C-alpha positions, 0 to 999 in steps of 0.5 A: 407070586412068582418065585415065592415061598411062604415068606420070601420071594426070589431076588429080582430087580425092582421092576420085576418085583413090584407086582408082588408087593403087598401092603405091610411087606418088608423088602430087602435090598442087596446093595452090591453084596456088601450090605442089605437095606430094608423098607416097609411097603405102605402102598401099592397101586397098579405099577406104583408102590411106596415104601417107608424106610430109615435112610441116611447118606450111605444107608446103614452098613454101607457106611462101614466100608466093608462086608458085615460078615462074621466070617471075614475079619480081614480086608485092606483096612488095618485092624485099628481102622476096622475097629474104629469104623464099627465103633464110630458107626455104632454112635449113630449118624444122620438118618431119617424115617422117610417115604419114597417110591419103591423104585427109587429106593430099589435103584439097580439092586436086586431086592426080594420080599422078606417076611422070613420071621413070619415062620416063627413070629406072628406078624402084626395085621398089615394095617398096623404094620403100615401105621407104625411105619408112618407114625415114625416118618420124619423121626431121626433115630439111628444106631448102626448096632441098635436102631438100624433099617432092619431094626426099624422094619422088623419093629414095624411088622413084629413089634420088636427090634431084630437085625441079623446084620447087627448081630454080625456087626456085633460079632465082628466088633468082638472079633477085631477087639480080640485080635487087637488085644491078643494079636492072634487071628485064631483068638479073633475068629474064635471071639467072633464066632462065640459073639455071634452065637451069643447074640443069636441065642440072646435074641431068640431067648428074648423073644421066646420068653417075653412075647411083647410089643414095643410101642416105641421105636 
């Protein structure tokens, strides 16, 4: 594969990437450097591919209106607005598991195959990955922190939910809460960093100590 290491391709346009797609791959879409959308490849024939993904009107993290980055606590939004957006989005939204043509989902975004967890977690067989994705078609289940598009595809490939963006969003929520309570930017940044570290450690220990497959997403 062009620009490919063992688990990831380079970032490229949809038409450039389509020939590298394999059955059961996870695809990451860079939405204008603001957030990342995810999908599972379920079919590829010649120059056409289909993916399954959890999608809503604004696709997961884009609805927050700011980059989900643990190092960026400030923007034009007030702290109260920022906290309100994160909490509101965490309560869920209108999203559904759908099958669509890969290039339709890619739009004009850069995208890449990202099976990055293969380096530390054994993936399920490709046919099982695809079956898990297809059995969820039409299902509506969404929570930006616990059941977003990244959680969905990693549940399909690895058997359990994981989301780097959700860890970042949780740390942002912790940070802006600390900032709103203390009024201290230093305290907010520190709480944000500690929250992010705790999320990462918790996820690592959970999957290290209890390797299991969640049967239900």
